[in-house]
C-alpha positions in Angstrom: 5.1 -25.0 2.4 2.3 -25.3 -0.4 1.7 -22.0 -2.0 -2.2 -21.0 -2.1 -3.6 -20.2 -5.4 -3.7 -16.6 -6.6 -7.2 -16.6 -7.1 -8.0 -17.4 -3.5 -9.1 -14.1 -1.6 -11.1 -14.7 1.7 -11.9 -17.7 3.6 -15.4 -16.7 4.6 -18.1 -18.8 6.3 -20.8 -19.2 3.5 -23.4 -18.9 6.1 -22.0 -16.0 8.0 -24.2 -13.1 7.8 -23.4 -10.4 5.0 -23.3 -6.8 6.2 -23.3 -5.6 2.6 -25.9 -5.4 -0.2 -25.5 -7.7 -3.1 -26.5 -5.0 -5.8 -23.7 -4.4 -8.1 -22.2 -0.7 -8.2 -23.1 1.5 -11.1 -19.4 2.6 -11.4 -15.9 1.1 -10.6 -15.2 3.9 -8.1 -18.3 3.7 -6.3 -18.4 2.9 -2.6 -20.5 -0.1 -1.5 -22.9 1.1 1.1 -24.5 -1.4 3.2 -27.7 -1.5 5.4 -26.5 -3.8 8.2 -28.7 -5.2 10.7 -26.7 -3.7 13.6 -23.9 -1.4 13.6 -20.8 -2.5 14.9 -18.2 0.0 16.5 -14.6 -0.8 15.4 -11.5 0.1 17.2 -8.7 0.7 14.5 -5.2 1.3 15.7 -2.3 2.6 13.5 1.0 4.5 14.4 0.2 7.5 12.5 -2.2 9.4 9.9 0.2 10.7 7.6 1.1 9.2 4.4 2.2 5.4 4.8 0.5 2.3 3.6 -0.8 1.6 7.0 -2.1 5.3 7.3 -4.0 5.1 3.8 -5.1 1.7 4.8 -6.7 2.9 8.0 -8.3 5.6 6.1 -9.8 3.1 3.5 -11.1 1.2 6.3 -12.8 3.9 7.9 -14.5 4.8 4.4 -15.8 1.2 4.1 -17.0 0.7 7.6 -18.7 4.3 8.0 -20.4 3.7 4.6 -22.0 0.5 5.6 -23.3 2.1 8.9 -20.7 1.0 11.3 -18.9 3.2 13.7 -15.0 3.3 13.3 -12.6 4.9 16.0 -9.1 5.5 15.0 -6.3 5.9 17.7 -3.2 6.9 16.5 -0.6 9.7 17.0 -2.5 11.9 14.7 -1.3 13.5 11.2 -2.4 15.1 8.0 -5.0 12.5 7.4 -6.9 13.2 10.4 -9.5 15.4 8.7 -10.2 12.9 6.2 -10.8 10.2 8.7 -13.3 12.7 10.3 -14.7 13.5 7.0 -15.2 9.9 6.1 -17.4 9.3 9.3 -14.6 8.2 11.5 -13.7 9.5 15.0 -10.1 10.0 16.1 -8.5 9.4 19.4 -5.0 10.7 19.8 -2.6 8.2 21.6 1.2 7.7 21.1 0.7 4.5 19.1 3.9 4.8 17.4 6.0 4.2 20.5 8.2 1.1 20.7 8.8 1.6 24.2 7.5 -1.3 26.1 6.1 0.7 29.1 4.3 3.1 26.7 2.9 0.1 24.6 1.7 -1.4 27.9 0.2 1.8 28.9 -1.6 2.1 25.6 -3.1 -1.4 25.9 -4.8 -0.4 29.2 -6.0 2.9 27.2 -7.3 0.9 24.5 -9.0 -1.6 27.0 -11.0 1.4 28.4 -12.1 2.7 25.0 -13.4 -1.1 24.0 -15.4 -1.3 27.2 -16.8 2.4 27.3 -17.5 2.2 23.5 -18.7 -1.2 23.2 -16.3 -2.0 20.5 -16.9 -5.4 18.7 -13.5 -5.7 17.0 -10.0 -4.2 17.4 -8.2 -4.0 14.3 -4.1 -3.2 14.3 -2.4 -1.6 11.1 1.4 -1.7 12.5 3.2 -3.7 14.9 3.8 -1.4 17.8 0.1 -0.7 18.0 -0.7 -4.2 17.4 0.9 -5.2 20.8 -1.2 -2.8 22.7 -4.3 -3.8 20.7 -3.6 -7.3 21.5 -3.4 -7.0 25.1 -6.8 -4.8 25.0 -8.5 -7.2 22.9 -7.5 -10.4 25.0 -8.5 -8.4 28.4 -11.9 -7.6 26.8 -12.6 -10.7 24.9 -13.2 -9.0 21.6 -11.8 -10.2 18.2 -8.3 -9.1 17.2 -7.7 -8.4 13.6 -4.2 -7.3 11.9 -3.6 -6.0 8.5 -0.3 -6.6 6.8 0.6 -3.8 4.5 4.4 -5.2 3.8 6.9 -7.5 4.5 9.0 -7.1 7.8 12.7 -7.9 7.9 13.7 -10.4 10.6 17.4 -9.9 11.1 17.4 -11.3 14.6 15.0 -13.4 17.1 14.0 -10.3 18.6 12.8 -8.6 15.5 11.0 -12.0 14.8 9.3 -11.7 18.1 8.2 -8.1 17.7 7.0 -8.7 13.9 5.1 -12.0 15.0 2.2 -9.9 16.8 1.0 -9.4 13.4 0.3 -13.0 12.8 -1.5 -13.5 16.2 -4.6 -11.9 14.8 -8.2 -14.1 14.9 -7.9 -13.0 11.3 -4.8 -11.8 9.5 -5.4 -9.7 6.3 -2.6 -9.4 3.6 -3.0 -6.6 0.9 -1.5 -9.1 -1.5 -1.1 -12.7 -2.3 2.8 -12.2 -2.0 2.5 -11.1 1.7 -0.3 -13.8 2.4 2.3 -16.6 1.4 5.1 -14.8 3.3 2.9 -14.8 6.7 2.0 -18.5 5.9 5.5 -19.5 5.3 7.3 -17.6 8.4 4.6 -18.2 10.8 2.8 -21.3 9.7 -0.4 -19.3 9.9 -3.6 -21.4 8.6 -4.8 -20.3 5.3 -8.2 -20.3 7.0 -7.0 -17.4 9.2 -5.5 -15.3 6.2 -7.6 -13.0 3.9 -6.5 -11.3 1.0 -7.9 -7.9 0.7 -6.3 -5.6 -2.0 -6.2 -2.0 -1.9 -8.5 0.1 -4.1 -8.0 3.1 -6.3 -10.2 6.2 -6.8 -10.5 5.7 -10.6 -12.1 9.1 -11.1 -9.2 10.9 -9.4 -6.6 8.7 -11.2 -7.9 8.9 -14.8 -5.5 10.2 -17.3 -8.4 11.7 -19.4 -9.2 13.9 -16.4 -5.6 15.3 -16.0 -5.2 18.6 -18.2 -2.1 19.3 -20.2 -1.8 22.7 -18.1 -1.4 20.4 -14.8 1.2 18.2 -16.4 3.2 20.9 -17.7 2.9 22.8 -14.1 4.2 19.4 -12.7 7.3 19.2 -15.0 7.9 22.8 -14.5 8.1 22.3 -10.8 10.4 19.4 -11.2 12.6 21.5 -13.7 12.0 18.9 -16.5 12.7 19.8 -20.0 10.0 19.2 -22.7 11.9 16.2 -24.1 13.2 14.7 -20.8 11.9 11.2 -20.0 10.8 11.0 -16.3 11.9 8.2 -14.2 9.4 8.8 -11.0 10.0 6.9 -7.7 7.0 7.5 -5.4 6.4 6.4 -1.9 8.6 7.0 1.3 12.2 7.3 1.2 13.3 4.2 3.3 16.2 2.1 2.7 13.6 -1.2 2.2 12.3 1.1 -0.7 15.7 0.6 -2.7 16.3 4.4 -3.8 20.2 3.4 -3.6 19.5 0.8 -6.1 17.9 3.5 -8.4 20.9 6.0 -7.9 23.3 3.3 -9.2 20.9 2.6 -11.8 21.0 6.1 -13.1 24.6 6.2 -13.0 24.7 3.0 -15.2 22.2 4.8 -17.7 24.4 7.9 -17.9 27.7 5.3 -18.7 25.4 3.6 -21.2 24.9 7.0 -23.0 21.3 7.6 -22.0 20.1 11.1 -22.8 17.3 13.4 -21.7 16.5 11.4 -18.4 15.5 12.9 -15.3 14.8 10.9 -12.0 12.6 12.0 -9.4 12.5 10.9 -5.9 8.9 12.1 -4.6 9.2 11.5 -0.8 7.9 13.3 2.3 11.3 11.7 3.8 13.9 14.6 2.8 15.6 15.1 6.2 16.4 11.5 7.3 19.5 9.8 7.6 18.9 7.4 4.9 18.1 10.5 2.6 21.4 12.4 3.6 23.1 9.0 2.6 21.2 8.8 -0.7 22.5 12.3 -1.3 26.2 11.7 -0.7 25.7 8.6 -3.1 24.1 11.1 -5.7 27.0 13.4 -5.5 29.7 10.5 -5.6 28.2 8.9 -8.5 28.0 12.1 -10.5 24.2 11.9 -11.0 23.0 15.2 -9.2 22.3 16.7 -12.7 19.7 14.1 -13.4 18.3 13.2 -10.0 15.9 15.3 -8.2 14.6 14.8 -4.6 11.4 16.8 -4.6 9.3 16.0 -1.7 5.8 14.9 -2.0 3.8 15.8 -5.0 1.0 18.5 -4.7 -0.8 17.0 -7.8 -0.4 13.1 -7.5 -2.3 12.2 -10.5 -0.2 15.0 -12.6 2.7 13.6 -11.3 2.1 10.1 -12.7 1.0 11.7 -16.0 4.3 13.7 -16.4 6.2 10.5 -15.7 7.4 8.3 -18.5 7.7 5.2 -16.1 7.2 4.6 -12.3 9.8 2.3 -10.7 9.9 0.4 -7.4 13.2 -1.1 -6.4 12.3 -2.3 -3.2 14.8 -4.6 -1.4 12.2 -6.4 0.9 8.7 -7.6 0.3 6.3 -4.7 -0.2 3.1 -6.3 -0.6 0.7 -3.7 -2.1 2.2 -0.5 -3.1 -0.4 2.2 -3.6 1.8 4.1 -5.9 2.0 1.2 -8.3 -1.7 0.7 -8.6 -2.1 4.4 -9.0 0.6 4.6 -11.5 -1.1 1.8 -13.6 -4.5 3.6 -13.1 -2.9 6.6 -14.9 -1.7 4.3 -17.8 2.0 4.5 -16.6 4.3 1.6 -17.5 6.0 0.4 -14.2 9.3 -1.5 -13.6 9.5 -3.3 -10.3 11.8 -5.6 -8.4 11.0 -9.3 -7.6 10.2 -7.9 -3.9 8.2 -4.9 -5.0 5.2 -6.4 -6.2 3.9 -9.7 -6.9 2.1 -11.2 -10.4 -1.2 -10.0 -8.6 0.0 -6.6 -8.7 2.1 -6.2 -11.7 1.7 -8.3 -15.0 5.2 -8.8 -16.3 7.0 -11.6 -18.2 7.7 -14.3 -18.0 4.5 -14.7 -16.0 2.7 -13.3 -18.7 3.2 -12.8 -22.8 5.0 -9.7 -23.8 1.7 -8.4 -25.4 0.0 -8.6 -22.0 2.2 -7.1 -19.6 1.7 -4.0 -17.6 5.3 -3.6 -16.7 8.6 -5.3 -16.4 10.4 -7.0 -13.5 14.1 -7.4 -12.4 16.0 -9.1 -10.0 16.0 -7.4 -6.4 19.0 -5.1 -5.8 20.4 -5.5 -9.5 21.0 -2.1 -10.8 22.1 -3.2 -13.9 19.1 -5.3 -14.7 17.0 -2.4 -13.7 19.2 -0.1 -16.3 18.6 -2.7 -18.9 14.8 -2.7 -18.4 14.6 0.9 -18.7 16.6 1.0 -21.8 14.5 -1.5 -23.1 11.4 0.3 -22.5 12.8 3.7 -23.8 13.8 2.2 -26.9 10.3 0.9 -27.6 8.0 2.8 -30.0 5.7 5.2 -28.2 2.7 3.3 -29.4 4.2 0.2 -27.8 4.8 1.9 -24.6 1.3 3.6 -24.5 -0.3 0.1 -25.2 1.4 -1.1 -21.8 0.1 1.6 -20.0 -3.4 1.1 -21.4 -3.3 -2.5 -20.3 -2.1 -1.3 -16.8 -5.2 0.8 -16.5 -7.5 -1.9 -17.8 -5.9 -4.5 -15.3 -6.3 -2.3 -12.3 -9.8 -1.2 -13.2 -10.9 -4.9 -13.3 -9.1 -5.8 -10.0 -8.5 -2.9 -7.5 -12.0 -1.5 -7.1 -13.6 0.0 -3.9 -16.6 -2.1 -4.3 -14.6 -5.0 -4.4 -12.3 -4.4 -1.4 -15.5 -3.0 0.4 -17.3 -6.5 -0.3 -14.4 -8.4 1.0 -13.9 -6.3 4.2 -17.5 -6.3 5.2 -18.0 -10.2 4.7 -14.9 -10.4 7.1 -16.2 -8.4 9.6 -19.7 -10.1 9.5 -17.8 -13.4 10.1 -16.0 -12.1 12.9 -18.9 -10.6 14.5 -21.0 -13.8 14.0 -18.2 -16.0 15.7 -18.3 -13.5 18.7 -22.0 -13.8 19.0 -22.0 -17.5 18.7 -19.3 -18.0 21.0 
């Protein structure tokens, strides 16, 4: 398959009506507010509204659509982000969209069909595979466009998984959060580039601003972690799932201790503390003698301060992760990042050999290679503080220029305008 240029973003019809205003936003963190010729009602389906990439992606979509005068409805199992969805101007409908039971998924399809017809929904937009099957049935039964958003790559270890995952490639338009994921969709399913749109995530640069985080907040976070003043913190954020590669990090910390690394603490900041994988990780920690330097702390109460308290943020993902919000937020907080080859593509983290060393915002290592990750960490820690700070500063400048809320809003609204126009003209 021929790879697409990394500069490609969205194949929108130039003559499609634009639902966003063309005026430039005054600040990088501003939200584009449009004055559409008519409001669209969009049904957004997502398994839960807790803390995952799909959950936050659905919330971001609600903010974009509601700010532009549209009417987003979110169907999910619910979660801690429900209040945020409502505050952003969305409406929540509680349905068991996380179920993989075929009978439940079919029943959900009929429930979504009823919502589409009763509320006059113009678009059905799925974030996640289980709800995508129900949304697909509802969209086809009502004749409305079906959109999907891929937040990560999915493992396809058998034909059943390939069939199950394939629903995400059946959208009338398929949105990828990174070029890496867009290429994966095209290569696996032969999806034409004309149906794939890349809409990167955005960052709240006012919240994730190192200048806005006080020393007291940073010290409070380090104290909560039990981190000494001289300790260098290796921070791993995101859910504690096998695909995230926490087990690779545990073995990396073991190697660092063997190499004589001093004053290091590794923090696993995740909501998944009671899972089978978390138990396996703790067994691995005990077996490797790393319990003195690895902490499983749960999610951070003050996320910006957590990044500010870290020396480096690591993603050791062992399958394609697409656009990890944590990596963008970390770079916005001027933290160096180290990622596996599958943890992030070159459109997320600038790393050699893709860029010269004086342009890098982080480092990259072969997926699953704990020795290479240990070497990268030792290399970073051996750099003068000024060099480490320069890497972080370039990271913030990089994300400020490429992951803004106005840019994501503009791409999203153009896509919705195109889809709506095609339905009207059909």
